[in-house]
N, C-alpha and C positions, 0 to 999 in steps of 0.2 A: 429503391430497390429494385421494382417494376422495372426490368432497365427495354425498357420498352425504348429506349435513346440506343439503346444496346445496338440493333441493325446498322446502324445512317453509316455504314461502310462500306457496303455489302454490295454497294452498285447492283443491275440487276439480278437476282439472286436469283434461280427459281427459287425459293423459302420460298417467297413472298407472293408467288402464284398459288404451290401447294396452301401457303396458309389463304392467301385469298379467297380458291376454290376448295374451300367448309374443311379441306386434305379428310381424314380416318376420324369421325369423333373425336368427340370434345379433348381440347389436351388440361391432363392435368397440374398440381402446381407444382410441382417440382418436374417437371415439363417444363412451365412457361418457369420458369430461376432457368429454367440450363437454358434455355433458347434468351432471354434477359440476358446477361450472367455474359454467353456467347458472343453474340451484336454487339455486346457495349467492347470486348475484347476485338472485334475487329477495326473497332471504330476506332478505339484507341492506337494501335498497331500505324493504320490508318493514318492518322491525324501523325504519328511518330513522322513516317513519312513524310505525311503532307512538312513538317517542320523542318526537317530536314530540307529538301526539296523544291518551296515556293519558293517561287522566283518574286513572287503579285505583296506584295505587303500584311494586303487586305487577307489573304489565302495563307498566308504564316496564322498573322491574327488567330485566324480560323479555326485556326488546323491544332494550337493550341489552347486553347478553347475544350475545344471535341477531344480533347488527350484529360482537360482537367476536368472533363467537366463526367466526362463520361464514367472514367477514373472513380469518382466523388456515387455512381450510381451505382457503381458495383459494387464496390467496400457498401453502401446501402441494398445491395440486393443480398449480397453475400449471408452479411452482417444478418440480418432478418431472416432467413432462410437456417442456420445456427439457431439460429433464438425463435423457432418455429418447427426444430428439427424436423428441416423437408432437406434433404437429399438431392439434389439440381437432379434429372434423368436424360440421357441422353436421349435424341430422336432424330426423323425423318428432314427435324426443322431445321437442329440443332445442330446436325451432323452437316447439311447442306448448305448452311451459317458459313463451318466451318472452311468446308474444301471452298466454295468460291468469295473466299475471304481471302485465300489462299491463292486464285486465279488468281482475281481483281487486280494486287499486291501487287503482283511481279508484272501484271501490266501496264501497273501505274509506276515503281518501280524504271521499265524502261520508255519512261519519256522526261522528258524536261522543259524548263520554262514555257513560258506558254504553254505551251501544247498539255506540260503538265496541271498550271495553273487549272488548266479548265476541267479535263478529264477529271480531277481529283475533287473538281468542286461540282462540275453537275452526275457527277455519284455522289455527290451529299443531295442531296438535291432530292433526288430521283428515291435516295435510299428515304431521306429522317419523310416524303409522304408515302410513301408506303410503311414506313412504322408509323409512321401516326393513325391508318384505314388503316393495318394491321392490328392493333391496339387496338380502334374503337372496339372493330367488326369482330376478334375472335380471342384477344392474350383478357379485356375484361371484362366481356363476359362469361370465361371456359373458369375463372378464374375461383376459389372454390371461397379459402382463407382474407377478411375480411379486411386486413395490416394489407396484405402482401396489394389486394382490389387498393387500397386507400393511396399505396408508391403507386400506384399504375396512377392514375389519375392523378397524383401529384406533379409525379413527370411529366404528365403533358405538354401543358404551360409554354416547357423545356425544347421537348419536339419543334414547339411549332417556332417558338424564336431563332432555335438551330434555322427551318427548312427558309425561316422570310430571314433568319443573316445572309446562308448561302444567294438566297434569289436577288437578295441587295450588287454581292461579289460579282457575284455573278456579268452581270453588265460591265464588269472591269473587263471582265477576264475575257467579253470575248462572247458568240450566239453557236 
């Protein structure tokens, strides 16, 4: 649920800088839920573009993986929010994610071939590194509900796996 995976395609969004800087006060569970859902949706949309535009077979497969796994996490997150009667609450970080996700998606749309593959994978690496850091330093410490915290902790190994997978692919698409 805790869509820590969530940020995964947001490139170098200012939202991460805000979260890493500590923002203004702790996030509540409703805000964390919204960040998770928003981040996952952004990565799903980028993955859908990657699946259509990737010229490298490994990049295409990675995009397919991001769509499936982030869709699953979003379902878990929305199901848990409903169970806990938590209505995801928009906040500066989720707004920035959505806006920056659109900007980055537009940038990726204008690329093709190896240039697209490299930009997509580079963005995935940067984002997964940032998401892991933000989850560890901001989301997990701020979450109050134990089920929500358990989901965030459970999702972390998948984020690490996404990062490692993208790093492996990066070598075949150039630096």
